[in-house]
N, C-alpha and C positions, 0 to 999 in steps of 0.2 A: 222489813228490809226493802230498800229501793230496788227496782228491777236492774239497774246498772250494777248494784252490789252483787245481786244474784248472778248476773252474767260474769262478773269478775271472778267470783268464787268458782263458778263452773269452769271458767277458763284456766284458773290456777290448778284445779284438780286434773284437768286434761293435760296441762303442762307437766305436772309431776309424772304422770304415766309416760308421756312422750320422752322426757329426759331420762327416766330410769331405763326405758327401752333402748336409748342411745348410749347407755353405759355410765351415766352420771350417778354419783352418790349424793343423795339429798341430805344436807346438813341441817337446814332450817327452812321453815315456811313462814312467811309474814313476820320476819324478824323486825322488831321495832326498837328505835332509840329516839327519844324525845318525839318530835313530830315527823321523823323520817321512818320510812318502811322499805324493806327489801322483800319483794315477792318470794323469790327463791334463792337460797344460797346453796351451792352444790360444789362438788369437787370431781375432777376428772383430769387424768394425765398430769398430776402434780400441780394443778392450777386450781385456784379458788374462782368459781364462776358466780358472778352476781347477775341474776336473771330477772329482767322486767318482763312481765306478761301483759299483753294487751289483747283483748278479745272484742270482736264486733260481730253483729248480725249483718249479713249481706241482704239486700244492697245497702251499703252505707256510703256516706261521703268520705272518700279517702280510704286508706288502708289502716289497720290497727297500729302498725308500727309508726305511722305518721303522728300518732298521739303522744309519742315520747318527745317532749320538748327539751330545749336546753335547760330550762328551769328544773324539770323533772330529773334530768341527768345530773344536775348539780346536787339535788337532794340525794340521789343514789350514791354519788361520790362521797358526800358527807356521811351518809349512813355506813358506807363501806369503810371509810377511815375509822369510824368508831368501832365497827366490828373487828377490824384488824388490830386496833388498840386493845380490845378486850380479849381477842383470840390471836395472839402473836404466833408466828411460825409459818405463815403462808408467804412464800417468796414471790409468787406470780399470781396476779389477779387479772381477770378478764371480765369485761362487761358485755352482756348479751341481751338481745331482745327476742322474745318468742311471741310472734304474732299469730293469732288464731282467728280465722274467719269461719263463722258458722252459717250454713245455708240450709234451708228447708229441704228435707229429703236427700241430702248429700252428706258425705263424710266431711268432717271438719278439715279445713286447709291450714296446715302449719307452715310458717315461714320463720326459720331460725337464723337470726343475724348475729354472727359471732364477732367478738373483739370490736365493739362499738366505741367510738369516741366522738362526742358532740362538742 
């Protein structure tokens, strides 16, 4: 497996712990439809949360959240539409980005951006 895949998997595992500690109920991890994927689908406060996780090692050029492009957001929206079609009943949906920066000999830095719209 490529090192960026390992980093992504590590980040998603850290994101799960982070979200559970914040009171989110994890519904699905790496939910796929066609060529689309949602990293984490969770619920909290009667909302469905679509969470895109981005992880980088510092120092890196830019921040992890900067890697979520408009194209990536469109893919998330398409995947979310299909998820809602397959799992009706959610009235409120929110898109979030969980950015994780890893630094040698330091605790990971989490930056949670809620209710994103690109």
